[in-house]
C-alpha positions as CSV (number, residue, x, y, z in Angstrom):
1,M,37.4,-15.5,122.2
2,T,40.4,-17.2,122.4
3,L,39.4,-20.2,119.9
4,L,38.5,-17.1,117.6
5,I,41.5,-15.5,118.1
6,C,44.2,-18.9,117.9
7,T,42.5,-19.2,114.3
8,S,42.2,-16.6,112.4
9,V,46.2,-16.3,114.2
10,L,46.6,-20.1,112.2
11,L,44.8,-19.1,108.8
12,A,46.1,-15.4,109.0
13,G,49.2,-16.5,106.8
14,S,47.9,-19.9,105.3
15,K,46.6,-20.3,101.4
16,I,43.2,-22.0,102.3
17,S,41.6,-22.0,98.5
18,F,38.0,-24.2,99.7
19,S,36.6,-24.4,96.7
20,E,39.7,-26.4,95.0
21,E,38.3,-29.5,97.6
22,I,34.9,-29.3,97.3
23,P,33.5,-32.4,95.6
24,M,31.4,-31.6,92.4
25,R,29.3,-34.2,90.6
26,I,29.1,-35.3,86.6
27,D,27.4,-37.8,84.3
28,G,28.2,-38.9,81.1
29,T,28.7,-40.8,78.5
30,V,32.4,-42.8,78.1
31,I,34.2,-41.2,75.3
32,S,37.8,-43.1,76.3
33,A,39.4,-45.2,79.2
34,D,43.0,-45.3,79.5
35,E,43.6,-47.5,82.6
36,E,47.5,-47.4,82.0
37,H,47.3,-43.5,82.8
38,R,43.9,-44.3,84.8
39,K,43.2,-41.2,81.8
40,L,39.0,-40.9,81.2
41,S,37.4,-38.9,78.6
42,I,33.4,-38.7,79.0
43,D,30.4,-36.0,76.9
44,F,27.7,-34.6,79.6
45,E,25.0,-33.2,78.0
46,H,23.8,-29.4,79.9
47,P,20.8,-30.9,81.0
48,A,19.7,-26.9,80.3
49,T,21.8,-26.2,77.0
50,G,21.9,-29.0,76.0
51,E,25.3,-28.3,75.0
52,H,28.2,-31.5,74.4
53,V,31.2,-31.2,76.0
54,E,33.8,-33.7,76.6
55,K,35.3,-33.6,79.6
56,E,39.0,-35.7,80.5
57,F,39.4,-36.7,84.1
58,M,42.7,-38.1,86.4
59,I,41.5,-41.2,87.9
60,R,43.1,-40.4,91.4
61,E,45.0,-43.4,92.8
62,G,42.7,-44.8,95.4
63,A,40.0,-43.6,93.6
64,G,36.4,-44.9,94.3
65,F,34.6,-47.5,91.2
66,K,31.2,-48.9,91.7
67,D,29.9,-52.1,89.1
68,F,33.5,-52.3,87.9
69,K,36.5,-53.1,89.3
70,K,39.4,-51.6,86.5
71,L,38.3,-48.4,83.7
72,S,39.2,-51.0,81.3
73,E,36.2,-52.3,82.0
74,L,34.1,-49.3,80.7
75,K,34.0,-49.0,77.1
76,K,32.4,-46.6,74.5
77,G,28.8,-45.5,75.7
78,D,29.0,-46.3,78.5
79,L,27.1,-43.7,80.8
80,V,28.7,-42.6,84.8
81,S,28.8,-41.0,87.0
82,L,31.7,-38.8,88.4
83,D,32.6,-37.0,91.1
84,Y,36.1,-35.1,91.0
85,I,37.5,-32.0,92.7
86,D,39.0,-29.3,89.4
87,T,42.9,-29.6,90.4
88,K,43.5,-27.1,88.3
89,P,44.3,-27.8,85.4
90,T,43.1,-30.9,85.5
91,L,40.3,-32.8,86.7
92,T,40.6,-35.8,89.1
93,A,38.5,-38.6,90.3
94,I,37.5,-39.4,93.5
95,Y,34.8,-41.7,92.5
96,V,33.3,-43.5,89.0
97,M,29.4,-44.7,89.4
98,H,28.9,-47.0,86.0
99,I,25.3,-46.5,85.6
100,P,24.3,-50.1,83.7
101,L,21.2,-48.7,81.4
102,E,18.5,-50.7,83.2
103,K,18.7,-48.8,86.0
104,T,18.5,-45.5,83.8
105,Y,14.9,-43.9,84.2
106,F,14.9,-40.6,83.1
107,T,18.2,-38.2,81.5
108,H,19.1,-35.0,83.4
109,K,17.3,-33.1,79.8
110,E,13.9,-35.0,80.8
111,I,13.9,-33.8,84.1
112,A,15.2,-30.0,83.9
113,Q,12.1,-29.4,80.5
114,A,9.7,-31.2,83.5
115,F,10.8,-28.3,86.0
116,V,10.3,-25.1,83.3
117,Q,7.3,-27.1,82.7
118,I,6.2,-27.1,86.1
119,K,8.0,-23.6,86.6
120,L,6.1,-21.8,83.1
121,G,3.1,-24.2,84.2
122,P,0.5,-25.5,82.5
123,K,-0.3,-22.8,79.4
124,N,3.4,-22.7,79.1
125,E,4.2,-26.4,78.0
126,N,4.5,-25.6,74.6
127,A,7.4,-23.3,75.4
128,A,9.5,-25.6,77.8
129,K,9.3,-27.4,74.7
130,N,11.0,-25.6,72.5
């Protein structure tokens, strides 16, 4: 009970927004990588709608990289996966992974279509393809 009271007193005066601190993940293809300004732009294809959206990320100082060492190594069209935080008005990447083509087996769109086919069942397979 004492812990609950102390916690509520401490949090009563503070403005905490947990939604801003929850890392999110996005996969896409590199549009541009600017090492000097620590910016990375990617093309993201929504797996369900197929809509293409360009997103720009600031790369946080100390961000983790996998399968590359510098932003300048990323080229247009490279596949990447980013963990990021929405730090309104910008998106801040905290981890960037380069995905070599030889490690890519299925696209997100292919996976989403497979789930739709499973949900609809074999009778409605043609509906999932449209």
